[in-house]
N, C-alpha and C positions, 0 to 999 in steps of 0.2 A: 504495498499499498505505500502511498506516496503523496504528499500534501498539496493540492491544486490551488487551491486560492483559498485568499481570506474575504470575507467582505464586512465590507463596514457601510453601516447605517448613517446616512446623511440627510440632512434637509433638501441640498439641494445635490444633482449627481453632476452636473454641468460645473456647476462649481468646484466643488472637489476635483472633478478633471483638468481642471484649466490651474486650480490650485499646486496640484501635483506634477503635473508638466511645469510650471513657471519654477515654483519654490524647489523642487527636488529635480528635475529633469526628468522626467516618469515619459513615456511615450503613451498612446491611446492603442491597446491592442484591440478593443472590440465595445462598439456602442451603441446599444439595443436600441431600436426604433422608436419605442416608447419615450427615451430619455428617463427611463428609468432605473436603468443598471447599465453600467460599466466596468471594462474589466483593461489595469494598466500593467504594462509590461515591465517587469522585475525580474527577470530571467526565468526559470522553470515552472516557477510559482507566482500565479498574478494577485494582485492585488484590485479586489473588485470594491464596489461601491451599489448600493440600492438603495433607494428612495425609500423615508420610514413611511411616505404617503402608502405606495406599494406594499408595504408590511401588511400594516392598518386592513388593506384591502382586502387579505390574505387572513385577516383575524390574529393578528400576531403584534403587539404592542413591542415598542424599543423603547430604550432610556436612551436620555444624550450621556456621552464620555463627559467625563469631568478629569483634568489633566492635573487638580492636587489629590485625587483620591483614585487614581487610573486601576481599571480589575486587567489590563495589559497594554502591550506597547508594540508600536512597529519599528524594528530596527531598519537602516541602510546603513550600510558599511561603505566608508571613503579613505585614500588614503589623506584628505584635505579636509578633516574636521572643521577645523574652524571657517575656512571658505564654504563650506557647504551651510554649515550653521547662518554664516552672514547671510548667506544667499539666501535661504530659507526666510528668514527672520525680513529680509527686504521685500521679498514677494509675500509677506501675510502672515507667516506664522509667528504664533507667538513666543518668545521666548522663555523657556521653562529654567532651563540651566545653562551658562557660556562651559565652551569646552574646556575642561579637565582632564588630568591624567589618572587612572585608579587603579588601586595595590597590585590588579592583576596586568598591568601595564598595557591599558587600552585606553584612547584619546576618547573620550565621550560628550557629548551633549543633550541635551533633549530640548524640543519644541512641540507646541501643539498645534492640529489644523484647526481648520475654518470650523470643525466641529467638535472642536475638544481632544479629538484622541491623542494621544500621546506617540510622538515620534523620537524615536533615539537614534542620532548620527555619530556613530562610531568608527575607530579606525578597527584595523584588524589586529587581533590581540597580537604583543610582540612577543618573541621568542624570550621566555627568560634564563 
């Protein structure tokens, strides 16, 4: 079995697609004709967005993400965490924590997206 995609329930799929394109440099993989579902290119596993309104129509309620009390996070790896963090913030991400070296030898920073989902921007873990 393999992880195929992760779906984030968002208020506005088009706005989320634009945010992830501009703030993190992701490409659009697929946008459903309804505009209520999209997938972004992130490697072998897709990051997907589904409109909260669609989930309500099929009888499921969602809750809003809270970056101050997250239940999960999305992590993107880069060799230049500081530049990626600055680009994300410049393009609408809410800064949560600036890049810092962790005890396990990894540069890590956090931002929140338009819907409050916590995004980790990190480096590869350095050999110890």
